[in-house]
ZAMARGU-4260 file (C-alpha; in steps of 0.2 Angstrom, whole numbers, plus 5000, padded with zeros to 4 digits):
<rodrens>
0) 5365/5072/4761 | 5359/5070/4780 | 5368/5082/4791 | 5369/5093/4804 | 5375/5111/4803
5) 5380/5119/4820 | 5388/5135/4825 | 5397/5141/4839 | 5385/5142/4855 | 5381/5155/4867
10) 5377/5146/4883 | 5362/5134/4883 | 5348/5140/4896 | 5332/5131/4897 | 5324/5115/4900
15) 5324/5099/4888 | 5315/5084/4894 | 5323/5064/4892 | 5315/5053/4881 | 5312/5035/4884
20) 5326/5023/4883 | 5330/5016/4867 | 5341/5002/4874 | 5325/4997/4884 | 5312/5002/4871
25) 5318/4989/4859 | 5321/4975/4873 | 5301/4980/4877 | 5297/4977/4859 | 5303/4960/4856
30) 5296/4956/4873 | 5277/4959/4866 | 5281/4943/4856 | 5281/4930/4871 | 5262/4936/4873
35) 5245/4932/4861 | 5236/4949/4862 | 5241/4968/4862 | 5255/4975/4874 | 5255/4995/4877
40) 5270/5004/4878 | 5271/5021/4884 | 5285/5034/4882 | 5293/5023/4867 | 5304/5038/4859
45) 5301/5040/4840 | 5315/5034/4833 | 5324/5025/4816 | 5328/5010/4828 | 5310/5009/4833
50) 5306/5009/4816 | 5316/4993/4811 | 5313/4985/4826 | 5293/4988/4821 | 5298/4983/4804
55) 5305/4967/4811 | 5291/4961/4820 | 5279/4967/4810 | 5289/4951/4798 | 5283/4939/4811
60) 5266/4945/4808 | 5263/4957/4823 | 5256/4973/4820 | 5264/4990/4828 | 5255/5006/4826
65) 5254/5022/4839 | 5237/5026/4846 | 5233/5044/4849 | 5240/5047/4865 | 5257/5042/4857
70) 5258/5024/4866 | 5265/5009/4854 | 5254/4995/4852 | 5259/4978/4846 | 5248/4968/4842
75) 5255/4949/4842 | 5243/4936/4834 | 5242/4917/4841 | 5254/4912/4826 | 5269/4920/4822
80) 5283/4917/4810 | 5299/4916/4815 | 5310/4921/4804 | 5322/4936/4804 | 5326/4941/4787
85) 5344/4948/4782 | 5338/4964/4778 | 5331/4970/4794 | 5344/4961/4805 | 5359/4970/4797
90) 5351/4988/4801 | 5353/4986/4819 | 5362/4973/4830 | 5349/4973/4844 | 5338/4964/4834
95) 5347/4948/4840 | 5336/4951/4856 | 5319/4944/4848 | 5328/4925/4846 | 5324/4922/4865
100) 5305/4926/4864 | 5304/4918/4848 | 5311/4901/4854 | 5301/4903/4869 | 5286/4904/4862
105) 5288/4895/4845 | 5300/4882/4848 | 5311/4888/4835 | 5318/4902/4825 | 5328/4907/4810
110) 5340/4924/4811 | 5351/4930/4796 | 5368/4934/4802 | 5377/4949/4794 | 5394/4948/4786
115) 5399/4929/4787 | 5394/4912/4788 | 5401/4907/4807 | 5400/4912/4826 | 5416/4915/4828
120) 5421/4932/4836 | 5404/4937/4834 | 5392/4944/4849 | 5380/4931/4846 | 5391/4918/4853
125) 5385/4922/4871 | 5368/4919/4867 | 5367/4904/4857 | 5378/4895/4874 | 5367/4901/4886
130) 5350/4894/4875 | 5360/4880/4871 | 5362/4877/4891 | 5344/4878/4892 | 5341/4866/4881
135) 5340/4873/4863 | 5351/4866/4849 | 5359/4880/4832 | 5363/4876/4816 | 5372/4888/4805
140) 5369/4886/4785 | 5370/4900/4772 | 5373/4914/4784 | 5358/4912/4795 | 5358/4904/4812
145) 5342/4892/4816 | 5338/4888/4836 | 5327/4874/4840 | 5317/4867/4855 | 5304/4857/4861
150) 5303/4869/4878 | 5318/4878/4885 | 5322/4870/4901 | 5328/4881/4917 | 5346/4881/4923
155) 5359/4891/4931 | 5367/4901/4919 | 5385/4910/4922 | 5390/4922/4907 | 5408/4924/4906
160) 5405/4943/4903 | 5390/4954/4912 | 5383/4956/4893 | 5367/4967/4893 | 5360/4962/4877
165) 5362/4944/4883 | 5355/4946/4901 | 5340/4951/4892 | 5339/4937/4880 | 5343/4924/4893
170) 5328/4934/4902 | 5315/4934/4889 | 5318/4917/4886 | 5317/4910/4904 | 5302/4915/4909
175) 5294/4903/4897 | 5305/4888/4901 | 5300/4872/4913 | 5307/4876/4931 | 5318/4888/4939
180) 5332/4898/4926 | 5347/4905/4937 | 5357/4921/4929 | 5375/4923/4935 | 5385/4937/4932
185) 5370/4946/4926 | 5370/4964/4918 | 5366/4976/4932 | 5359/4990/4919 | 5342/4999/4923
190) 5336/4994/4908 | 5336/4975/4913 | 5325/4979/4928 | 5313/4989/4916 | 5312/4976/4908
195) 5309/4962/4920 | 5295/4974/4926 | 5286/4973/4909 | 5289/4953/4911 | 5281/4956/4929
200) 5266/4965/4924 | 5264/4951/4909 | 5263/4937/4924 | 5282/4932/4925 | 5291/4926/4943
205) 5306/4936/4943 | 5318/4940/4958 | 5335/4950/4956 | 5334/4962/4941 | 5345/4975/4941
210) 5359/4964/4951 | 5371/4949/4945 | 5362/4936/4951 | 5344/4934/4941 | 5330/4921/4946
215) 5317/4917/4935 | 5304/4905/4940 | 5296/4898/4922 | 5275/4900/4920 | 5267/4892/4906
220) 5258/4907/4899 | 5258/4926/4899 | 5247/4941/4897 | 5247/4956/4889 | 5251/4972/4899
225) 5254/4990/4899 | 5271/4998/4903 | 5280/5013/4904 | 5296/5016/4897 | 5310/5023/4910
230) 5322/5037/4904 | 5337/5038/4892 | 5350/5039/4903 | 5363/5041/4889 | 5352/5054/4882
235) 5352/5062/4897 | 5371/5064/4899 | 5369/5070/4883 | 5361/5087/4887 | 5372/5088/4903
240) 5387/5085/4893 | 5382/5100/4880 | 5379/5111/4894 | 5396/5108/4901 | 5406/5110/4885
245) 5394/5126/4879 | 5393/5132/4897 | 5376/5140/4903 | 5360/5132/4916 | 5350/5116/4909
250) 5338/5107/4919 | 5337/5090/4912 | 5320/5086/4915 | 5314/5068/4920 | 5334/5062/4921
255) 5337/5052/4936 | 5353/5054/4945 | 5353/5038/4955 | 5355/5027/4937 | 5372/5040/4932
260) 5380/5039/4948 | 5398/5037/4943 | 5394/5049/4927 | 5390/5062/4938 | 5404/5058/4949
265) 5416/5062/4934 | 5406/5076/4929 | 5407/5084/4946 | 5426/5084/4944 | 5425/5091/4930
270) 5418/5106/4936 | 5401/5105/4931 | 5389/5110/4947 | 5376/5095/4946 | 5360/5099/4958
275) 5348/5084/4957 | 5330/5087/4963 | 5313/5081/4959 | 5311/5087/4942 | 5326/5080/4938
280) 5346/5085/4936 | 5350/5103/4932 | 5367/5106/4926 | 5377/5123/4930 | 5394/5127/4919
285) 5403/5143/4922 | 5420/5139/4916 | 5430/5128/4905 | 5430/5110/4910 | 5446/5104/4922
290) 5452/5087/4918 | 5450/5072/4923 | 5455/5053/4920 | 5441/5041/4915 | 5439/5024/4913
295) 5426/5013/4906 | 5418/4996/4914 | 5402/4987/4916 | 5385/4996/4925 | 5388/5004/4938
300) 5403/5010/4930 | 5406/5024/4917 | 5395/5016/4900 | 5405/5017/4883 | 5390/5025/4876
305) 5396/5041/4888 | 5412/5040/4882 | 5414/5052/4864 | 5402/5064/4874 | 5416/5064/4887
310) 5430/5064/4876 | 5423/5078/4869 | 5419/5088/4885 | 5438/5085/4890 | 5445/5092/4874
315) 5439/5108/4877 | 5447/5107/4896 | 5460/5114/4904 | 5472/5102/4905 | 5478/5084/4900
320) 5467/5068/4904 | 5468/5051/4899 | 5452/5040/4895 | 5453/5022/4895 | 5440/5010/4885
325) 5438/4995/4895 | 5422/4985/4886 | 5424/4987/4866 | 5438/4988/4852 | 5436/4999/4838
330) 5427/5013/4851 | 5438/5027/4846 | 5436/5029/4827 | 5427/5047/4831 | 5444/5054/4838
335) 5451/5055/4818 | 5435/5068/4815 | 5438/5077/4831 | 5457/5082/4826 | 5449/5089/4811
340) 5442/5101/4823 | 5458/5106/4832 | 5456/5094/4846 | 5472/5086/4852 | 5470/5069/4855
345) 5483/5053/4855 | 5476/5036/4856 | 5488/5021/4860 | 5478/5004/4863 | 5464/5007/4872
350) 5469/5023/4880 | 5466/5039/4875 | 5478/5055/4878 | 5468/5072/4879 | 5477/5090/4880
355) 5462/5101/4880 | 5462/5117/4868 | 5453/5134/4874 | 5444/5133/4856 | 5439/5120/4842
360) 5438/5124/4825 | 5422/5121/4814 | 5426/5109/4799 | 5415/5096/4789 | 5416/5080/4800
365) 5408/5063/4799 | 5396/5054/4810 | 5402/5037/4813 | 5389/5030/4825 | 5376/5036/4837
370) 5384/5042/4851 | 5400/5049/4840 | 5388/5058/4830 | 5380/5067/4843 | 5398/5070/4853
375) 5403/5080/4834 | 5386/5088/4836 | 5392/5094/4853 | 5409/5101/4847 | 5402/5112/4836
380) 5394/5122/4850 | 5413/5125/4855 | 5421/5129/4839 | 5423/5144/4829 | 5415/5145/4812
385) 5404/5131/4805 | 5404/5114/4809 | 5396/5102/4796 | 5391/5083/4805 | 5389/5073/4788
390) 5380/5054/4793 | 5366/5062/4803 | 5354/5047/4800 | 5367/5037/4811 | 5360/5051/4827
395) 5343/5050/4821 | 5344/5031/4827 | 5347/5036/4846 | 5340/5054/4848 | 5321/5061/4845
400) 5323/5078/4837 | 5341/5079/4841 | 5343/5096/4834 | 5325/5104/4839 | 5331/5100/4856
405) 5348/5107/4855 | 5339/5124/4848 | 5327/5124/4861 | 5342/5128/4874 | 5350/5140/4862
410) 5361/5131/4850 | 5362/5138/4832 | 5359/5122/4824 | 5349/5114/4810 | 5346/5098/4802
415) 5346/5097/4783 | 5342/5082/4771 | 5325/5073/4770 | 5322/5068/4788 | 5323/5054/4799
420) 5311/5041/4795 | 5302/5037/4813 | 5288/5026/4822
</rodrens>
């Protein structure tokens, strides 16, 4: 039984350093498949998802290890076997990002699809269509999709939605394609620019990463490189919201305000004092949050990953807030768990109406995913009595030593169970 046990917290105080971004590190690891030799990645967090991606790379024939300084080293041989097994793919949806590098490097790839034998309604649709535009062909048999090409050929690709993962996948494939590829309506997240920075260090020719139009001029070969992973903005948001819920003053060291503009606007509107400085972002919260209305949107809007954290913050606000989910269905699954803790939240389609209460009540709850699990732990900081959050392994996928870092700020929290399997 992997679980967090949380008790009502006094105001938080101190400094917490932001880890490297999970959503960047996984793509950087996948990019190492593009080159023969050793890619060195610094500031990669020690997470369960990093271990899963390392196991996936190992299934292709790559070696993944930490050096004495803690950097992640990916040793990719000249010959790799581009077959992604089901038992690894099913554990992490982000594993689809190996498809682009494998097609570009080997000219074919086979990836298992968990849960069904057709493309309909699956996120892989966007990826397949884009690679078909670049000249790949695909077949589906026995729950596995196989892509083949002689060499991908650059083309102008218009994404119907600015998908972060699709942008990353196409970007990694296009760097070794023949000619020029243009990605229109590309995702603009900082993590896309971070991936482009590694690829550029490898010798890729990329312009416009971080904007809605990315242009890639294909090259014949890339070389290994070293890269420092950028800070995780969702983890930074978690520590900011923790202070808003429990009160107190916290310095989130290494957090980059320019990657969180709209979130910081909303937190300020909720009454948190936000100060950006060279060391990071300092947050102060001396009273209950104020109500605020929020809608999730593609970057630079409020990210959907922030939403469980913000709903939890607003559940103890002094007034009524409305949160609208514009990006994904099924992202309100944690609401019933918050209600078990006394939160007054009503959902209607993609809207949530949150009537803030002065204090939550401790209860046994279950984490359905990474961010919702973290949000439920934060709810325990404002709850009378003891809160037990089961499913701590979900949180381990996105947070490095979550309980330890909260405890370092003064929270009354412990993690029980066997502990996370991380790399």
